[in-house]
VMD Tcl script that builds the backbone (N, CA, C; Angstrom):
set m [mol new atoms 336]
animate dup $m
set s [atomselect $m all]
$s set {name element resname resid chain x y z} {
  {N N MET 1 A -21.607 -137.331 26.919}
  {CA C MET 1 A -20.345 -136.640 26.946}
  {C C MET 1 A -19.428 -137.088 25.812}
  {N N THR 2 A -19.390 -138.391 25.560}
  {CA C THR 2 A -18.552 -138.876 24.469}
  {C C THR 2 A -19.110 -138.449 23.124}
  {N N LYS 3 A -20.455 -138.259 23.055}
  {CA C LYS 3 A -21.040 -137.778 21.803}
  {C C LYS 3 A -20.523 -136.375 21.486}
  {N N ASN 4 A -20.403 -135.527 22.507}
  {CA C ASN 4 A -19.907 -134.165 22.285}
  {C C ASN 4 A -18.483 -134.182 21.752}
  {N N TYR 5 A -17.622 -135.023 22.327}
  {CA C TYR 5 A -16.251 -135.134 21.834}
  {C C TYR 5 A -16.218 -135.631 20.394}
  {N N PHE 6 A -17.094 -136.572 20.086}
  {CA C PHE 6 A -17.168 -137.096 18.725}
  {C C PHE 6 A -17.544 -135.995 17.743}
  {N N TYR 7 A -18.573 -135.203 18.091}
  {CA C TYR 7 A -19.002 -134.118 17.211}
  {C C TYR 7 A -17.918 -133.045 17.077}
  {N N ILE 8 A -17.256 -132.734 18.176}
  {CA C ILE 8 A -16.190 -131.724 18.132}
  {C C ILE 8 A -15.044 -132.217 17.255}
  {N N ALA 9 A -14.668 -133.478 17.428}
  {CA C ALA 9 A -13.590 -134.040 16.616}
  {C C ALA 9 A -13.976 -134.067 15.144}
  {N N THR 10 A -15.219 -134.421 14.840}
  {CA C THR 10 A -15.695 -134.451 13.460}
  {C C THR 10 A -15.657 -133.052 12.846}
  {N N LEU 11 A -16.098 -132.049 13.601}
  {CA C LEU 11 A -16.060 -130.672 13.102}
  {C C LEU 11 A -14.623 -130.195 12.881}
  {N N LEU 12 A -13.724 -130.537 13.785}
  {CA C LEU 12 A -12.328 -130.144 13.612}
  {C C LEU 12 A -11.720 -130.758 12.358}
  {N N VAL 13 A -11.991 -132.034 12.128}
  {CA C VAL 13 A -11.485 -132.696 10.925}
  {C C VAL 13 A -12.069 -132.038 9.679}
  {N N PHE 14 A -13.361 -131.724 9.719}
  {CA C PHE 14 A -14.018 -131.078 8.575}
  {C C PHE 14 A -13.375 -129.730 8.259}
  {N N PHE 15 A -13.194 -128.878 9.288}
  {CA C PHE 15 A -12.615 -127.560 9.061}
  {C C PHE 15 A -11.154 -127.644 8.634}
  {N N PHE 16 A -10.404 -128.587 9.188}
  {CA C PHE 16 A -9.014 -128.790 8.789}
  {C C PHE 16 A -8.933 -129.173 7.316}
  {N N THR 17 A -9.781 -130.091 6.878}
  {CA C THR 17 A -9.806 -130.521 5.483}
  {C C THR 17 A -10.220 -129.374 4.570}
  {N N LEU 18 A -11.189 -128.598 5.001}
  {CA C LEU 18 A -11.652 -127.444 4.219}
  {C C LEU 18 A -10.524 -126.419 4.067}
  {N N GLY 19 A -9.778 -126.193 5.142}
  {CA C GLY 19 A -8.666 -125.245 5.089}
  {C C GLY 19 A -7.565 -125.706 4.148}
  {N N LEU 20 A -7.256 -126.993 4.141}
  {CA C LEU 20 A -6.235 -127.525 3.240}
  {C C LEU 20 A -6.642 -127.389 1.781}
  {N N SER 21 A -7.893 -127.664 1.482}
  {CA C SER 21 A -8.334 -127.549 0.088}
  {C C SER 21 A -8.323 -126.094 -0.367}
  {N N ALA 22 A -8.620 -125.156 0.537}
  {CA C ALA 22 A -8.561 -123.734 0.176}
  {C C ALA 22 A -7.127 -123.309 -0.118}
  {N N GLN 23 A -6.160 -123.805 0.662}
  {CA C GLN 23 A -4.757 -123.469 0.413}
  {C C GLN 23 A -4.279 -124.044 -0.911}
  {N N GLU 24 A -4.692 -125.255 -1.233}
  {CA C GLU 24 A -4.301 -125.870 -2.498}
  {C C GLU 24 A -4.852 -125.099 -3.683}
  {N N SER 25 A -6.089 -124.630 -3.587}
  {CA C SER 25 A -6.664 -123.876 -4.700}
  {C C SER 25 A -5.973 -122.524 -4.853}
  {N N LYS 26 A -5.542 -121.900 -3.750}
  {CA C LYS 26 A -4.792 -120.642 -3.836}
  {C C LYS 26 A -3.463 -120.857 -4.542}
  {N N GLN 27 A -2.759 -121.933 -4.193}
  {CA C GLN 27 A -1.475 -122.211 -4.816}
  {C C GLN 27 A -1.634 -122.509 -6.298}
  {N N GLN 28 A -2.685 -123.231 -6.681}
  {CA C GLN 28 A -2.918 -123.527 -8.090}
  {C C GLN 28 A -3.239 -122.266 -8.867}
  {N N SER 29 A -4.009 -121.341 -8.280}
  {CA C SER 29 A -4.343 -120.111 -8.990}
  {C C SER 29 A -3.110 -119.236 -9.164}
  {N N LYS 30 A -2.185 -119.237 -8.185}
  {CA C LYS 30 A -0.950 -118.471 -8.330}
  {C C LYS 30 A -0.112 -119.014 -9.475}
  {N N VAL 31 A -0.067 -120.323 -9.621}
  {CA C VAL 31 A 0.686 -120.935 -10.706}
  {C C VAL 31 A 0.079 -120.541 -12.041}
  {N N GLN 32 A -1.245 -120.512 -12.135}
  {CA C GLN 32 A -1.902 -120.160 -13.383}
  {C C GLN 32 A -1.716 -118.682 -13.700}
  {N N GLU 33 A -1.704 -117.816 -12.660}
  {CA C GLU 33 A -1.549 -116.385 -12.877}
  {C C GLU 33 A -0.173 -116.041 -13.418}
  {N N SER 34 A 0.830 -116.757 -12.993}
  {CA C SER 34 A 2.184 -116.403 -13.377}
  {C C SER 34 A 2.682 -117.241 -14.560}
  {N N ALA 35 A 1.827 -117.430 -15.538}
  {CA C ALA 35 A 2.238 -118.171 -16.729}
  {C C ALA 35 A 3.324 -117.380 -17.445}
  {N N SER 36 A 4.379 -118.069 -17.836}
  {CA C SER 36 A 5.479 -117.378 -18.492}
  {C C SER 36 A 5.280 -117.394 -20.006}
  {N N ILE 37 A 5.992 -116.521 -20.679}
  {CA C ILE 37 A 5.888 -116.385 -22.124}
  {C C ILE 37 A 6.699 -117.498 -22.772}
  {N N GLU 38 A 6.043 -118.276 -23.599}
  {CA C GLU 38 A 6.684 -119.429 -24.222}
  {C C GLU 38 A 7.665 -118.987 -25.307}
  {N N GLY 39 A 8.875 -119.488 -25.247}
  {CA C GLY 39 A 9.889 -119.212 -26.263}
  {C C GLY 39 A 10.412 -117.793 -26.254}
  {N N LEU 40 A 10.416 -117.134 -25.098}
  {CA C LEU 40 A 10.844 -115.735 -25.011}
  {C C LEU 40 A 12.361 -115.622 -25.196}
  {N N ASN 41 A 12.765 -114.713 -26.077}
  {CA C ASN 41 A 14.184 -114.388 -26.291}
  {C C ASN 41 A 14.357 -112.879 -26.203}
  {N N LEU 42 A 15.379 -112.468 -25.482}
  {CA C LEU 42 A 15.709 -111.055 -25.312}
  {C C LEU 42 A 17.193 -110.907 -25.645}
  {N N TYR 43 A 17.495 -110.237 -26.751}
  {CA C TYR 43 A 18.889 -110.151 -27.191}
  {C C TYR 43 A 19.132 -108.857 -27.933}
  {N N PRO 44 A 20.318 -108.335 -28.032}
  {CA C PRO 44 A 21.493 -108.716 -27.256}
  {C C PRO 44 A 21.368 -108.191 -25.833}
  {N N ASN 45 A 21.958 -108.884 -24.929}
  {CA C ASN 45 A 21.941 -108.476 -23.536}
  {C C ASN 45 A 23.303 -108.804 -22.964}
  {N N PRO 46 A 24.168 -107.873 -22.769}
  {CA C PRO 46 A 23.967 -106.439 -22.628}
  {C C PRO 46 A 23.786 -105.711 -23.966}
  {N N VAL 47 A 23.031 -104.633 -23.911}
  {CA C VAL 47 A 22.718 -103.817 -25.093}
  {C C VAL 47 A 23.785 -102.741 -25.230}
  {N N SER 48 A 24.367 -102.637 -26.432}
  {CA C SER 48 A 25.370 -101.593 -26.648}
  {C C SER 48 A 25.006 -100.675 -27.815}
  {N N ASN 49 A 24.073 -101.098 -28.674}
  {CA C ASN 49 A 23.730 -100.287 -29.845}
  {C C ASN 49 A 22.403 -99.539 -29.702}
  {N N GLY 50 A 21.777 -99.579 -28.528}
  {CA C GLY 50 A 20.528 -98.847 -28.303}
  {C C GLY 50 A 19.284 -99.589 -28.751}
  {N N LYS 51 A 19.420 -100.800 -29.231}
  {CA C LYS 51 A 18.267 -101.589 -29.679}
  {C C LYS 51 A 18.331 -102.977 -29.059}
  {N N VAL 52 A 17.189 -103.441 -28.556}
  {CA C VAL 52 A 17.080 -104.795 -28.038}
  {C C VAL 52 A 15.933 -105.471 -28.792}
  {N N TYR 53 A 16.104 -106.740 -29.084}
  {CA C TYR 53 A 15.107 -107.495 -29.836}
  {C C TYR 53 A 14.423 -108.485 -28.900}
  {N N ILE 54 A 13.096 -108.491 -28.955}
  {CA C ILE 54 A 12.303 -109.358 -28.091}
  {C C ILE 54 A 11.426 -110.228 -28.981}
  {N N THR 55 A 11.624 -111.535 -28.904}
  {CA C THR 55 A 10.826 -112.469 -29.705}
  {C C THR 55 A 10.217 -113.522 -28.791}
  {N N SER 56 A 9.140 -114.133 -29.282}
  {CA C SER 56 A 8.502 -115.231 -28.568}
  {C C SER 56 A 7.862 -116.166 -29.583}
  {N N LYS 57 A 7.408 -117.292 -29.097}
  {CA C LYS 57 A 6.804 -118.277 -29.982}
  {C C LYS 57 A 5.525 -117.739 -30.621}
  {N N ASN 58 A 4.686 -117.084 -29.823}
  {CA C ASN 58 A 3.403 -116.578 -30.337}
  {C C ASN 58 A 3.548 -115.295 -31.133}
  {N N ASP 59 A 4.559 -114.495 -30.847}
  {CA C ASP 59 A 4.821 -113.237 -31.549}
  {C C ASP 59 A 3.621 -112.295 -31.550}
  {N N LEU 60 A 2.954 -112.158 -30.401}
  {CA C LEU 60 A 1.845 -111.216 -30.242}
  {C C LEU 60 A 2.389 -109.855 -29.813}
  {N N ASP 61 A 1.499 -108.839 -29.777}
  {CA C ASP 61 A 1.886 -107.537 -29.246}
  {C C ASP 61 A 2.292 -107.700 -27.784}
  {N N LYS 62 A 3.332 -106.976 -27.395}
  {CA C LYS 62 A 3.855 -107.079 -26.038}
  {C C LYS 62 A 3.794 -105.725 -25.351}
  {N N ASP 63 A 3.340 -105.721 -24.113}
  {CA C ASP 63 A 3.404 -104.525 -23.279}
  {C C ASP 63 A 4.715 -104.591 -22.506}
  {N N ILE 64 A 5.529 -103.559 -22.636}
  {CA C ILE 64 A 6.861 -103.532 -22.054}
  {C C ILE 64 A 6.928 -102.437 -20.997}
  {N N ILE 65 A 7.437 -102.795 -19.830}
  {CA C ILE 65 A 7.719 -101.817 -18.779}
  {C C ILE 65 A 9.146 -102.070 -18.319}
  {N N ILE 66 A 9.946 -100.997 -18.265}
  {CA C ILE 66 A 11.323 -101.111 -17.811}
  {C C ILE 66 A 11.474 -100.282 -16.537}
  {N N PHE 67 A 12.064 -100.921 -15.514}
  {CA C PHE 67 A 12.299 -100.279 -14.224}
  {C C PHE 67 A 13.798 -100.188 -13.979}
  {N N ASP 68 A 14.219 -99.130 -13.269}
  {CA C ASP 68 A 15.612 -99.097 -12.830}
  {C C ASP 68 A 15.744 -99.957 -11.578}
  {N N VAL 69 A 16.959 -100.075 -11.028}
  {CA C VAL 69 A 17.166 -100.969 -9.888}
  {C C VAL 69 A 16.487 -100.470 -8.611}
  {N N LEU 70 A 16.080 -99.219 -8.588}
  {CA C LEU 70 A 15.361 -98.692 -7.438}
  {C C LEU 70 A 13.851 -98.892 -7.553}
  {N N GLY 71 A 13.408 -99.437 -8.683}
  {CA C GLY 71 A 11.988 -99.706 -8.880}
  {C C GLY 71 A 11.228 -98.592 -9.565}
  {N N LYS 72 A 11.901 -97.567 -10.020}
  {CA C LYS 72 A 11.255 -96.454 -10.717}
  {C C LYS 72 A 11.025 -96.830 -12.182}
  {N N LYS 73 A 9.804 -96.597 -12.662}
  {CA C LYS 73 A 9.480 -96.894 -14.049}
  {C C LYS 73 A 10.164 -95.863 -14.945}
  {N N VAL 74 A 10.993 -96.356 -15.875}
  {CA C VAL 74 A 11.734 -95.445 -16.750}
  {C C VAL 74 A 11.265 -95.508 -18.199}
  {N N LEU 75 A 10.553 -96.572 -18.579}
  {CA C LEU 75 A 10.058 -96.701 -19.949}
  {C C LEU 75 A 8.851 -97.625 -19.960}
  {N N GLN 76 A 7.812 -97.217 -20.674}
  {CA C GLN 76 A 6.633 -98.069 -20.854}
  {C C GLN 76 A 6.140 -97.889 -22.278}
  {N N THR 77 A 5.925 -99.025 -22.959}
  {CA C THR 77 A 5.493 -98.979 -24.347}
  {C C THR 77 A 4.816 -100.285 -24.732}
  {N N THR 78 A 4.154 -100.274 -25.872}
  {CA C THR 78 A 3.603 -101.483 -26.470}
  {C C THR 78 A 4.420 -101.781 -27.710}
  {N N LEU 79 A 4.858 -103.009 -27.827}
  {CA C LEU 79 A 5.756 -103.420 -28.902}
  {C C LEU 79 A 5.004 -104.331 -29.855}
  {N N SER 80 A 4.843 -103.896 -31.105}
  {CA C SER 80 A 4.182 -104.739 -32.101}
  {C C SER 80 A 5.194 -105.413 -33.029}
  {N N SER 81 A 6.412 -104.883 -33.057}
  {CA C SER 81 A 7.479 -105.522 -33.832}
  {C C SER 81 A 8.426 -106.206 -32.853}
  {N N ARG 82 A 9.601 -106.551 -33.308}
  {CA C ARG 82 A 10.572 -107.227 -32.436}
  {C C ARG 82 A 11.583 -106.265 -31.827}
  {N N GLU 83 A 11.710 -105.069 -32.378}
  {CA C GLU 83 A 12.774 -104.149 -32.007}
  {C C GLU 83 A 12.284 -103.110 -30.992}
  {N N LEU 84 A 13.027 -102.977 -29.895}
  {CA C LEU 84 A 12.731 -101.982 -28.872}
  {C C LEU 84 A 13.918 -101.044 -28.740}
  {N N GLY 85 A 13.676 -99.750 -28.897}
  {CA C GLY 85 A 14.739 -98.759 -28.760}
  {C C GLY 85 A 14.943 -98.373 -27.304}
  {N N VAL 86 A 16.151 -98.558 -26.813}
  {CA C VAL 86 A 16.483 -98.213 -25.436}
  {C C VAL 86 A 17.623 -97.197 -25.375}
  {N N SER 87 A 17.810 -96.453 -26.458}
  {CA C SER 87 A 18.914 -95.481 -26.507}
  {C C SER 87 A 18.693 -94.331 -25.519}
  {N N SER 88 A 17.450 -94.115 -25.088}
  {CA C SER 88 A 17.170 -93.046 -24.130}
  {C C SER 88 A 17.580 -93.424 -22.702}
  {N N LEU 89 A 17.895 -94.692 -22.475}
  {CA C LEU 89 A 18.286 -95.145 -21.140}
  {C C LEU 89 A 19.777 -94.954 -20.934}
  {N N SER 90 A 20.143 -94.476 -19.765}
  {CA C SER 90 A 21.565 -94.342 -19.452}
  {C C SER 90 A 22.138 -95.714 -19.102}
  {N N PRO 91 A 23.441 -95.894 -19.257}
  {CA C PRO 91 A 24.041 -97.203 -18.961}
  {C C PRO 91 A 23.746 -97.649 -17.530}
  {N N GLY 92 A 23.438 -98.923 -17.403}
  {CA C GLY 92 A 23.131 -99.460 -16.087}
  {C C GLY 92 A 22.360 -100.762 -16.182}
  {N N VAL 93 A 21.861 -101.202 -15.037}
  {CA C VAL 93 A 21.094 -102.439 -14.942}
  {C C VAL 93 A 19.621 -102.088 -14.756}
  {N N TYR 94 A 18.771 -102.760 -15.490}
  {CA C TYR 94 A 17.333 -102.513 -15.455}
  {C C TYR 94 A 16.577 -103.835 -15.340}
  {N N ILE 95 A 15.336 -103.740 -14.940}
  {CA C ILE 95 A 14.424 -104.879 -14.915}
  {C C ILE 95 A 13.375 -104.620 -15.989}
  {N N ILE 96 A 13.191 -105.578 -16.889}
  {CA C ILE 96 A 12.210 -105.436 -17.960}
  {C C ILE 96 A 11.087 -106.433 -17.717}
  {N N LYS 97 A 9.860 -105.918 -17.701}
  {CA C LYS 97 A 8.669 -106.751 -17.517}
  {C C LYS 97 A 7.931 -106.793 -18.843}
  {N N ILE 98 A 7.665 -108.002 -19.329}
  {CA C ILE 98 A 7.051 -108.193 -20.635}
  {C C ILE 98 A 5.727 -108.918 -20.447}
  {N N ASN 99 A 4.638 -108.332 -20.939}
  {CA C ASN 99 A 3.316 -108.956 -20.912}
  {C C ASN 99 A 2.908 -109.268 -22.346}
  {N N GLU 100 A 2.534 -110.519 -22.584}
  {CA C GLU 100 A 2.064 -110.943 -23.904}
  {C C GLU 100 A 0.800 -111.769 -23.693}
  {N N GLY 101 A -0.347 -111.197 -24.045}
  {CA C GLY 101 A -1.603 -111.882 -23.777}
  {C C GLY 101 A -1.790 -112.008 -22.276}
  {N N GLU 102 A -1.980 -113.226 -21.786}
  {CA C GLU 102 A -2.143 -113.480 -20.356}
  {C C GLU 102 A -0.827 -113.845 -19.675}
  {N N ALA 103 A 0.236 -113.990 -20.437}
  {CA C ALA 103 A 1.519 -114.431 -19.892}
  {C C ALA 103 A 2.413 -113.233 -19.566}
  {N N THR 104 A 3.264 -113.429 -18.565}
  {CA C THR 104 A 4.168 -112.373 -18.107}
  {C C THR 104 A 5.557 -112.953 -17.871}
  {N N ALA 105 A 6.580 -112.152 -18.169}
  {CA C ALA 105 A 7.947 -112.558 -17.883}
  {C C ALA 105 A 8.721 -111.340 -17.415}
  {N N THR 106 A 9.688 -111.573 -16.556}
  {CA C THR 106 A 10.551 -110.512 -16.041}
  {C C THR 106 A 11.996 -110.940 -16.244}
  {N N ARG 107 A 12.807 -110.028 -16.767}
  {CA C ARG 107 A 14.206 -110.322 -17.045}
  {C C ARG 107 A 15.075 -109.139 -16.615}
  {N N LYS 108 A 16.362 -109.407 -16.465}
  {CA C LYS 108 A 17.336 -108.352 -16.207}
  {C C LYS 108 A 17.852 -107.847 -17.553}
  {N N LEU 109 A 17.959 -106.547 -17.692}
  {CA C LEU 109 A 18.457 -105.919 -18.921}
  {C C LEU 109 A 19.635 -105.035 -18.561}
  {N N ILE 110 A 20.744 -105.227 -19.263}
  {CA C ILE 110 A 21.942 -104.423 -19.021}
  {C C ILE 110 A 22.175 -103.539 -20.230}
  {N N VAL 111 A 22.299 -102.218 -19.971}
  {CA C VAL 111 A 22.560 -101.250 -21.036}
  {C C VAL 111 A 23.964 -100.713 -20.826}
  {N N LYS 112 A 24.794 -100.845 -21.892}
  {CA C LYS 112 A 26.180 -100.345 -21.827}
  {C C LYS 112 A 26.287 -98.977 -22.457}
}
mol reanalyze $m
mol bondsrecalc $m
mol representation Tube
mol addrep $m
């Protein structure tokens, strides 16, 4: 009878340890997935002249998606230079998502 309790306790410890290691690996993968863009600059913000400049340390091509505050996609483009034209956007607050290589960043963009 005590052998059964020993085996049950051993199995419980094993499964508990296995579950903890699985949670740790999930958290580490989330950290790796959400790598931010190194040296990202977005200026001027607020935008008043219809142009916003986006720079980063690596200066690679950037995939840009701009959403309004309701989550509707209002602009999507690939940026190979630093200048992004936003004159087609009406004044308001937007969310800009920038992808550069494997890194991603999200910022608030204000258009006056």
